[in-house]
mmCIF file of the N, C-alpha and C atoms, coordinates in Angstrom:
data_MODEL
# 
_entry.id   MODEL 
# 
loop_
_atom_site.group_PDB 
_atom_site.id 
_atom_site.type_symbol 
_atom_site.label_atom_id 
_atom_site.label_alt_id 
_atom_site.label_comp_id 
_atom_site.label_asym_id 
_atom_site.label_entity_id 
_atom_site.label_seq_id 
_atom_site.pdbx_PDB_ins_code 
_atom_site.Cartn_x 
_atom_site.Cartn_y 
_atom_site.Cartn_z 
_atom_site.occupancy 
_atom_site.B_iso_or_equiv 
_atom_site.pdbx_formal_charge 
_atom_site.auth_seq_id 
_atom_site.auth_comp_id 
_atom_site.auth_asym_id 
_atom_site.auth_atom_id 
_atom_site.pdbx_PDB_model_num 
ATOM 1   N N  . GLN A 1 1  ? -95.002  6.573  -18.356 1.00 0.00 ? 1  GLN A N  1 
ATOM 2   C CA . GLN A 1 1  ? -95.532  5.951  -17.832 1.00 0.00 ? 1  GLN A CA 1 
ATOM 3   C C  . GLN A 1 1  ? -95.886  4.746  -19.021 1.00 0.00 ? 1  GLN A C  1 
ATOM 4   N N  . GLY A 1 2  ? -96.153  4.342  -20.004 1.00 0.00 ? 2  GLY A N  1 
ATOM 5   C CA . GLY A 1 2  ? -96.775  3.856  -20.052 1.00 0.00 ? 2  GLY A CA 1 
ATOM 6   C C  . GLY A 1 2  ? -95.293  2.861  -21.581 1.00 0.00 ? 2  GLY A C  1 
ATOM 7   N N  . VAL A 1 3  ? -96.215  1.798  -22.231 1.00 0.00 ? 3  VAL A N  1 
ATOM 8   C CA . VAL A 1 3  ? -95.260  0.802  -23.091 1.00 0.00 ? 3  VAL A CA 1 
ATOM 9   C C  . VAL A 1 3  ? -95.011  1.622  -24.033 1.00 0.00 ? 3  VAL A C  1 
ATOM 10  N N  . ASP A 1 4  ? -93.871  1.085  -24.244 1.00 0.00 ? 4  ASP A N  1 
ATOM 11  C CA . ASP A 1 4  ? -93.569  1.996  -26.212 1.00 0.00 ? 4  ASP A CA 1 
ATOM 12  C C  . ASP A 1 4  ? -92.714  0.170  -26.801 1.00 0.00 ? 4  ASP A C  1 
ATOM 13  N N  . ILE A 1 5  ? -93.385  -0.169 -26.991 1.00 0.00 ? 5  ILE A N  1 
ATOM 14  C CA . ILE A 1 5  ? -93.064  -1.582 -27.519 1.00 0.00 ? 5  ILE A CA 1 
ATOM 15  C C  . ILE A 1 5  ? -93.376  -0.644 -29.660 1.00 0.00 ? 5  ILE A C  1 
ATOM 16  N N  . SER A 1 6  ? -92.255  -1.009 -30.095 1.00 0.00 ? 6  SER A N  1 
ATOM 17  C CA . SER A 1 6  ? -92.821  -0.020 -31.369 1.00 0.00 ? 6  SER A CA 1 
ATOM 18  C C  . SER A 1 6  ? -93.228  -1.085 -32.570 1.00 0.00 ? 6  SER A C  1 
ATOM 19  N N  . ASP A 1 7  ? -93.620  -2.324 -32.710 1.00 0.00 ? 7  ASP A N  1 
ATOM 20  C CA . ASP A 1 7  ? -93.788  -3.717 -33.235 1.00 0.00 ? 7  ASP A CA 1 
ATOM 21  C C  . ASP A 1 7  ? -95.809  -4.280 -32.648 1.00 0.00 ? 7  ASP A C  1 
ATOM 22  N N  . ILE A 1 8  ? -95.610  -3.297 -32.106 1.00 0.00 ? 8  ILE A N  1 
ATOM 23  C CA . ILE A 1 8  ? -98.016  -3.612 -31.459 1.00 0.00 ? 8  ILE A CA 1 
ATOM 24  C C  . ILE A 1 8  ? -98.819  -3.558 -32.836 1.00 0.00 ? 8  ILE A C  1 
ATOM 25  N N  . GLU A 1 9  ? -99.282  -4.587 -33.560 1.00 0.00 ? 9  GLU A N  1 
ATOM 26  C CA . GLU A 1 9  ? -100.003 -4.103 -34.326 1.00 0.00 ? 9  GLU A CA 1 
ATOM 27  C C  . GLU A 1 9  ? -101.183 -4.795 -33.482 1.00 0.00 ? 9  GLU A C  1 
ATOM 28  N N  . VAL A 1 10 ? -101.822 -5.742 -32.452 1.00 0.00 ? 10 VAL A N  1 
ATOM 29  C CA . VAL A 1 10 ? -102.928 -6.077 -32.805 1.00 0.00 ? 10 VAL A CA 1 
ATOM 30  C C  . VAL A 1 10 ? -103.244 -5.765 -31.089 1.00 0.00 ? 10 VAL A C  1 
ATOM 31  N N  . ILE A 1 11 ? -104.474 -5.639 -30.713 1.00 0.00 ? 11 ILE A N  1 
ATOM 32  C CA . ILE A 1 11 ? -104.672 -5.744 -29.794 1.00 0.00 ? 11 ILE A CA 1 
ATOM 33  C C  . ILE A 1 11 ? -106.452 -6.191 -29.341 1.00 0.00 ? 11 ILE A C  1 
ATOM 34  N N  . VAL A 1 12 ? -105.531 -7.259 -27.814 1.00 0.00 ? 12 VAL A N  1 
ATOM 35  C CA . VAL A 1 12 ? -107.263 -7.923 -27.802 1.00 0.00 ? 12 VAL A CA 1 
ATOM 36  C C  . VAL A 1 12 ? -107.530 -7.484 -25.710 1.00 0.00 ? 12 VAL A C  1 
ATOM 37  N N  . GLN A 1 13 ? -108.583 -7.109 -25.634 1.00 0.00 ? 13 GLN A N  1 
ATOM 38  C CA . GLN A 1 13 ? -109.132 -6.190 -24.685 1.00 0.00 ? 13 GLN A CA 1 
ATOM 39  C C  . GLN A 1 13 ? -110.185 -7.206 -24.359 1.00 0.00 ? 13 GLN A C  1 
ATOM 40  N N  . TRP A 1 14 ? -109.737 -8.513 -22.926 1.00 0.00 ? 14 TRP A N  1 
ATOM 41  C CA . TRP A 1 14 ? -111.160 -9.302 -23.208 1.00 0.00 ? 14 TRP A CA 1 
ATOM 42  C C  . TRP A 1 14 ? -111.957 -9.029 -21.689 1.00 0.00 ? 14 TRP A C  1 
ATOM 43  N N  . ARG A 1 15 ? -113.089 -8.196 -21.988 1.00 0.00 ? 15 ARG A N  1 
ATOM 44  C CA . ARG A 1 15 ? -113.955 -7.975 -20.606 1.00 0.00 ? 15 ARG A CA 1 
ATOM 45  C C  . ARG A 1 15 ? -113.599 -6.310 -20.863 1.00 0.00 ? 15 ARG A C  1 
ATOM 46  N N  . VAL A 1 16 ? -114.179 -6.029 -20.180 1.00 0.00 ? 16 VAL A N  1 
ATOM 47  C CA . VAL A 1 16 ? -114.993 -4.125 -19.389 1.00 0.00 ? 16 VAL A CA 1 
ATOM 48  C C  . VAL A 1 16 ? -113.544 -4.355 -17.868 1.00 0.00 ? 16 VAL A C  1 
ATOM 49  N N  . THR A 1 17 ? -112.575 -4.279 -18.333 1.00 0.00 ? 17 THR A N  1 
ATOM 50  C CA . THR A 1 17 ? -111.955 -4.370 -16.915 1.00 0.00 ? 17 THR A CA 1 
ATOM 51  C C  . THR A 1 17 ? -111.831 -3.143 -16.569 1.00 0.00 ? 17 THR A C  1 
ATOM 52  N N  . TYR A 1 18 ? -111.321 -1.703 -17.691 1.00 0.00 ? 18 TYR A N  1 
ATOM 53  C CA . TYR A 1 18 ? -111.067 -0.741 -16.885 1.00 0.00 ? 18 TYR A CA 1 
ATOM 54  C C  . TYR A 1 18 ? -112.846 0.104  -17.294 1.00 0.00 ? 18 TYR A C  1 
ATOM 55  N N  . PRO A 1 19 ? -112.544 1.464  -16.947 1.00 0.00 ? 19 PRO A N  1 
ATOM 56  C CA . PRO A 1 19 ? -113.346 2.435  -17.254 1.00 0.00 ? 19 PRO A CA 1 
ATOM 57  C C  . PRO A 1 19 ? -112.536 2.279  -19.111 1.00 0.00 ? 19 PRO A C  1 
ATOM 58  N N  . MET A 1 20 ? -113.387 3.338  -19.416 1.00 0.00 ? 20 MET A N  1 
ATOM 59  C CA . MET A 1 20 ? -113.565 3.089  -20.945 1.00 0.00 ? 20 MET A CA 1 
ATOM 60  C C  . MET A 1 20 ? -112.147 4.233  -21.312 1.00 0.00 ? 20 MET A C  1 
ATOM 61  N N  . ASN A 1 21 ? -112.356 5.211  -21.051 1.00 0.00 ? 21 ASN A N  1 
ATOM 62  C CA . ASN A 1 21 ? -110.671 6.054  -20.926 1.00 0.00 ? 21 ASN A CA 1 
ATOM 63  C C  . ASN A 1 21 ? -109.488 5.170  -20.631 1.00 0.00 ? 21 ASN A C  1 
ATOM 64  N N  . ALA A 1 22 ? -109.496 4.149  -20.008 1.00 0.00 ? 22 ALA A N  1 
ATOM 65  C CA . ALA A 1 22 ? -108.620 4.619  -20.227 1.00 0.00 ? 22 ALA A CA 1 
ATOM 66  C C  . ALA A 1 22 ? -108.119 2.455  -20.774 1.00 0.00 ? 22 ALA A C  1 
ATOM 67  N N  . LEU A 1 23 ? -109.757 2.292  -21.381 1.00 0.00 ? 23 LEU A N  1 
ATOM 68  C CA . LEU A 1 23 ? -109.063 1.299  -22.237 1.00 0.00 ? 23 LEU A CA 1 
ATOM 69  C C  . LEU A 1 23 ? -108.514 2.162  -23.898 1.00 0.00 ? 23 LEU A C  1 
ATOM 70  N N  . TRP A 1 24 ? -109.253 3.277  -24.432 1.00 0.00 ? 24 TRP A N  1 
ATOM 71  C CA . TRP A 1 24 ? -108.756 3.957  -25.449 1.00 0.00 ? 24 TRP A CA 1 
ATOM 72  C C  . TRP A 1 24 ? -107.039 4.685  -25.212 1.00 0.00 ? 24 TRP A C  1 
ATOM 73  N N  . GLN A 1 25 ? -106.716 4.470  -23.870 1.00 0.00 ? 25 GLN A N  1 
ATOM 74  C CA . GLN A 1 25 ? -105.470 4.327  -24.062 1.00 0.00 ? 25 GLN A CA 1 
ATOM 75  C C  . GLN A 1 25 ? -104.344 3.410  -24.374 1.00 0.00 ? 25 GLN A C  1 
ATOM 76  N N  . ARG A 1 26 ? -104.797 2.470  -23.454 1.00 0.00 ? 26 ARG A N  1 
ATOM 77  C CA . ARG A 1 26 ? -104.064 0.914  -23.590 1.00 0.00 ? 26 ARG A CA 1 
ATOM 78  C C  . ARG A 1 26 ? -104.367 1.047  -25.104 1.00 0.00 ? 26 ARG A C  1 
ATOM 79  N N  . PHE A 1 27 ? -105.857 0.954  -26.336 1.00 0.00 ? 27 PHE A N  1 
ATOM 80  C CA . PHE A 1 27 ? -105.736 0.893  -27.307 1.00 0.00 ? 27 PHE A CA 1 
ATOM 81  C C  . PHE A 1 27 ? -104.545 1.811  -27.782 1.00 0.00 ? 27 PHE A C  1 
ATOM 82  N N  . GLY A 1 28 ? -104.547 2.698  -27.398 1.00 0.00 ? 28 GLY A N  1 
ATOM 83  C CA . GLY A 1 28 ? -103.036 3.548  -28.231 1.00 0.00 ? 28 GLY A CA 1 
ATOM 84  C C  . GLY A 1 28 ? -101.269 3.317  -27.945 1.00 0.00 ? 28 GLY A C  1 
ATOM 85  N N  . ARG A 1 29 ? -102.037 2.932  -27.459 1.00 0.00 ? 29 ARG A N  1 
ATOM 86  C CA . ARG A 1 29 ? -100.213 1.971  -27.154 1.00 0.00 ? 29 ARG A CA 1 
ATOM 87  C C  . ARG A 1 29 ? -99.925  0.931  -28.707 1.00 0.00 ? 29 ARG A C  1 
ATOM 88  N N  . ALA A 1 30 ? -101.134 0.510  -29.657 1.00 0.00 ? 30 ALA A N  1 
ATOM 89  C CA . ALA A 1 30 ? -100.538 -0.169 -30.846 1.00 0.00 ? 30 ALA A CA 1 
ATOM 90  C C  . ALA A 1 30 ? -100.778 0.822  -32.335 1.00 0.00 ? 30 ALA A C  1 
ATOM 91  N N  . ALA A 1 31 ? -99.532  0.833  -32.947 1.00 0.00 ? 31 ALA A N  1 
ATOM 92  C CA . ALA A 1 31 ? -98.703  1.640  -33.925 1.00 0.00 ? 31 ALA A CA 1 
ATOM 93  C C  . ALA A 1 31 ? -98.484  2.422  -33.843 1.00 0.00 ? 31 ALA A C  1 
ATOM 94  N N  . ARG A 1 32 ? -97.694  2.581  -33.465 1.00 0.00 ? 32 ARG A N  1 
ATOM 95  C CA . ARG A 1 32 ? -96.681  4.053  -32.397 1.00 0.00 ? 32 ARG A CA 1 
ATOM 96  C C  . ARG A 1 32 ? -96.170  4.471  -33.096 1.00 0.00 ? 32 ARG A C  1 
ATOM 97  N N  . GLY A 1 33 ? -95.953  5.460  -33.874 1.00 0.00 ? 33 GLY A N  1 
ATOM 98  C CA . GLY A 1 33 ? -94.946  6.448  -35.297 1.00 0.00 ? 33 GLY A CA 1 
ATOM 99  C C  . GLY A 1 33 ? -95.728  6.515  -36.522 1.00 0.00 ? 33 GLY A C  1 
ATOM 100 N N  . ALA A 1 34 ? -95.129  7.690  -37.150 1.00 0.00 ? 34 ALA A N  1 
ATOM 101 C CA . ALA A 1 34 ? -96.021  8.051  -37.958 1.00 0.00 ? 34 ALA A CA 1 
ATOM 102 C C  . ALA A 1 34 ? -96.581  6.990  -39.336 1.00 0.00 ? 34 ALA A C  1 
ATOM 103 N N  . GLY A 1 35 ? -97.333  7.023  -40.342 1.00 0.00 ? 35 GLY A N  1 
ATOM 104 C CA . GLY A 1 35 ? -97.715  5.640  -41.091 1.00 0.00 ? 35 GLY A CA 1 
ATOM 105 C C  . GLY A 1 35 ? -98.498  3.975  -40.438 1.00 0.00 ? 35 GLY A C  1 
ATOM 106 N N  . LYS A 1 36 ? -97.885  4.426  -39.182 1.00 0.00 ? 36 LYS A N  1 
ATOM 107 C CA . LYS A 1 36 ? -98.508  3.478  -38.980 1.00 0.00 ? 36 LYS A CA 1 
ATOM 108 C C  . LYS A 1 36 ? -99.601  3.034  -38.371 1.00 0.00 ? 36 LYS A C  1 
ATOM 109 N N  . GLU A 1 37 ? -100.329 1.450  -38.339 1.00 0.00 ? 37 GLU A N  1 
ATOM 110 C CA . GLU A 1 37 ? -101.778 1.532  -38.841 1.00 0.00 ? 37 GLU A CA 1 
ATOM 111 C C  . GLU A 1 37 ? -101.912 0.124  -37.156 1.00 0.00 ? 37 GLU A C  1 
ATOM 112 N N  . ALA A 1 38 ? -103.551 -0.423 -36.403 1.00 0.00 ? 38 ALA A N  1 
ATOM 113 C CA . ALA A 1 38 ? -103.326 -1.038 -35.967 1.00 0.00 ? 38 ALA A CA 1 
ATOM 114 C C  . ALA A 1 38 ? -104.513 -1.666 -35.910 1.00 0.00 ? 38 ALA A C  1 
ATOM 115 N N  . ILE A 1 39 ? -105.079 -2.383 -35.099 1.00 0.00 ? 39 ILE A N  1 
ATOM 116 C CA . ILE A 1 39 ? -105.916 -2.621 -34.738 1.00 0.00 ? 39 ILE A CA 1 
ATOM 117 C C  . ILE A 1 39 ? -106.364 -3.226 -32.817 1.00 0.00 ? 39 ILE A C  1 
ATOM 118 N N  . ALA A 1 40 ? -107.671 -2.946 -32.598 1.00 0.00 ? 40 ALA A N  1 
ATOM 119 C CA . ALA A 1 40 ? -107.791 -2.773 -31.495 1.00 0.00 ? 40 ALA A CA 1 
ATOM 120 C C  . ALA A 1 40 ? -109.362 -4.113 -31.052 1.00 0.00 ? 40 ALA A C  1 
ATOM 121 N N  . VAL A 1 41 ? -109.513 -4.790 -30.537 1.00 0.00 ? 41 VAL A N  1 
ATOM 122 C CA . VAL A 1 41 ? -111.408 -5.598 -30.383 1.00 0.00 ? 41 VAL A CA 1 
ATOM 123 C C  . VAL A 1 41 ? -110.969 -6.029 -29.240 1.00 0.00 ? 41 VAL A C  1 
ATOM 124 N N  . LEU A 1 42 ? -112.656 -4.733 -28.655 1.00 0.00 ? 42 LEU A N  1 
ATOM 125 C CA . LEU A 1 42 ? -112.633 -5.507 -27.062 1.00 0.00 ? 42 LEU A CA 1 
ATOM 126 C C  . LEU A 1 42 ? -113.767 -6.029 -27.652 1.00 0.00 ? 42 LEU A C  1 
ATOM 127 N N  . LEU A 1 43 ? -113.512 -7.624 -26.137 1.00 0.00 ? 43 LEU A N  1 
ATOM 128 C CA . LEU A 1 43 ? -114.571 -8.631 -26.620 1.00 0.00 ? 43 LEU A CA 1 
ATOM 129 C C  . LEU A 1 43 ? -115.460 -8.127 -24.683 1.00 0.00 ? 43 LEU A C  1 
ATOM 130 N N  . ALA A 1 44 ? -116.823 -7.383 -25.114 1.00 0.00 ? 44 ALA A N  1 
ATOM 131 C CA . ALA A 1 44 ? -116.906 -7.305 -24.050 1.00 0.00 ? 44 ALA A CA 1 
ATOM 132 C C  . ALA A 1 44 ? -119.182 -8.374 -23.822 1.00 0.00 ? 44 ALA A C  1 
ATOM 133 N N  . GLU A 1 45 ? -119.147 -8.082 -23.061 1.00 0.00 ? 45 GLU A N  1 
ATOM 134 C CA . GLU A 1 45 ? -120.711 -8.545 -22.625 1.00 0.00 ? 45 GLU A CA 1 
ATOM 135 C C  . GLU A 1 45 ? -121.966 -7.584 -22.883 1.00 0.00 ? 45 GLU A C  1 
ATOM 136 N N  . PRO A 1 46 ? -122.729 -8.053 -23.699 1.00 0.00 ? 46 PRO A N  1 
ATOM 137 C CA . PRO A 1 46 ? -123.343 -7.199 -24.345 1.00 0.00 ? 46 PRO A CA 1 
ATOM 138 C C  . PRO A 1 46 ? -124.222 -6.262 -23.291 1.00 0.00 ? 46 PRO A C  1 
ATOM 139 N N  . LYS A 1 47 ? -124.547 -5.965 -21.938 1.00 0.00 ? 47 LYS A N  1 
ATOM 140 C CA . LYS A 1 47 ? -124.950 -5.155 -20.905 1.00 0.00 ? 47 LYS A CA 1 
ATOM 141 C C  . LYS A 1 47 ? -123.960 -3.668 -20.926 1.00 0.00 ? 47 LYS A C  1 
ATOM 142 N N  . TYR A 1 48 ? -122.756 -3.721 -21.682 1.00 0.00 ? 48 TYR A N  1 
ATOM 143 C CA . TYR A 1 48 ? -121.695 -2.676 -22.147 1.00 0.00 ? 48 TYR A CA 1 
ATOM 144 C C  . TYR A 1 48 ? -122.582 -2.302 -23.263 1.00 0.00 ? 48 TYR A C  1 
ATOM 145 N N  . PHE A 1 49 ? -122.839 -2.548 -23.910 1.00 0.00 ? 49 PHE A N  1 
ATOM 146 C CA . PHE A 1 49 ? -123.818 -1.733 -25.501 1.00 0.00 ? 49 PHE A CA 1 
ATOM 147 C C  . PHE A 1 49 ? -125.103 -1.782 -25.260 1.00 0.00 ? 49 PHE A C  1 
ATOM 148 N N  . ASP A 1 50 ? -126.007 -1.475 -23.952 1.00 0.00 ? 50 ASP A N  1 
ATOM 149 C CA . ASP A 1 50 ? -127.458 -1.523 -23.899 1.00 0.00 ? 50 ASP A CA 1 
ATOM 150 C C  . ASP A 1 50 ? -128.015 -0.556 -23.694 1.00 0.00 ? 50 ASP A C  1 
ATOM 151 N N  . ASP A 1 51 ? -128.186 0.466  -24.414 1.00 0.00 ? 51 ASP A N  1 
ATOM 152 C CA . ASP A 1 51 ? -128.264 2.032  -24.785 1.00 0.00 ? 51 ASP A CA 1 
ATOM 153 C C  . ASP A 1 51 ? -129.633 2.212  -24.186 1.00 0.00 ? 51 ASP A C  1 
ATOM 154 N N  . GLU A 1 52 ? -130.936 1.227  -24.489 1.00 0.00 ? 52 GLU A N  1 
ATOM 155 C CA . GLU A 1 52 ? -132.472 1.215  -23.641 1.00 0.00 ? 52 GLU A CA 1 
ATOM 156 C C  . GLU A 1 52 ? -131.765 1.398  -21.510 1.00 0.00 ? 52 GLU A C  1 
ATOM 157 N N  . LYS A 1 53 ? -130.957 0.557  -21.129 1.00 0.00 ? 53 LYS A N  1 
ATOM 158 C CA . LYS A 1 53 ? -130.403 0.415  -19.804 1.00 0.00 ? 53 LYS A CA 1 
ATOM 159 C C  . LYS A 1 53 ? -129.861 1.244  -18.969 1.00 0.00 ? 53 LYS A C  1 
ATOM 160 N N  . ALA A 1 54 ? -129.055 1.682  -19.962 1.00 0.00 ? 54 ALA A N  1 
ATOM 161 C CA . ALA A 1 54 ? -128.594 3.110  -19.623 1.00 0.00 ? 54 ALA A CA 1 
ATOM 162 C C  . ALA A 1 54 ? -129.638 4.831  -19.608 1.00 0.00 ? 54 ALA A C  1 
ATOM 163 N N  . LEU A 1 55 ? -130.175 4.580  -20.229 1.00 0.00 ? 55 LEU A N  1 
ATOM 164 C CA . LEU A 1 55 ? -131.373 5.418  -19.718 1.00 0.00 ? 55 LEU A CA 1 
ATOM 165 C C  . LEU A 1 55 ? -131.998 5.426  -18.600 1.00 0.00 ? 55 LEU A C  1 
ATOM 166 N N  . THR A 1 56 ? -132.210 4.160  -18.254 1.00 0.00 ? 56 THR A N  1 
ATOM 167 C CA . THR A 1 56 ? -133.258 4.256  -17.231 1.00 0.00 ? 56 THR A CA 1 
ATOM 168 C C  . THR A 1 56 ? -132.481 4.121  -16.281 1.00 0.00 ? 56 THR A C  1 
ATOM 169 N N  . ALA A 1 57 ? -131.393 4.262  -15.679 1.00 0.00 ? 57 ALA A N  1 
ATOM 170 C CA . ALA A 1 57 ? -129.939 3.641  -14.657 1.00 0.00 ? 57 ALA A CA 1 
ATOM 171 C C  . ALA A 1 57 ? -129.799 5.089  -14.192 1.00 0.00 ? 57 ALA A C  1 
# 
């Protein structure tokens, strides 16, 4: 049940709108096949990278 388009080389995700495991699945849709490479870019708000906040939550 996924996208299988062989020529996807770049995936850009604006904001964290899914759980991270779903984002990794989405990023994995790029570069399907042996020897292919791709880039995944996540543009996210700083709050998703605030380690101190996560430790006190």
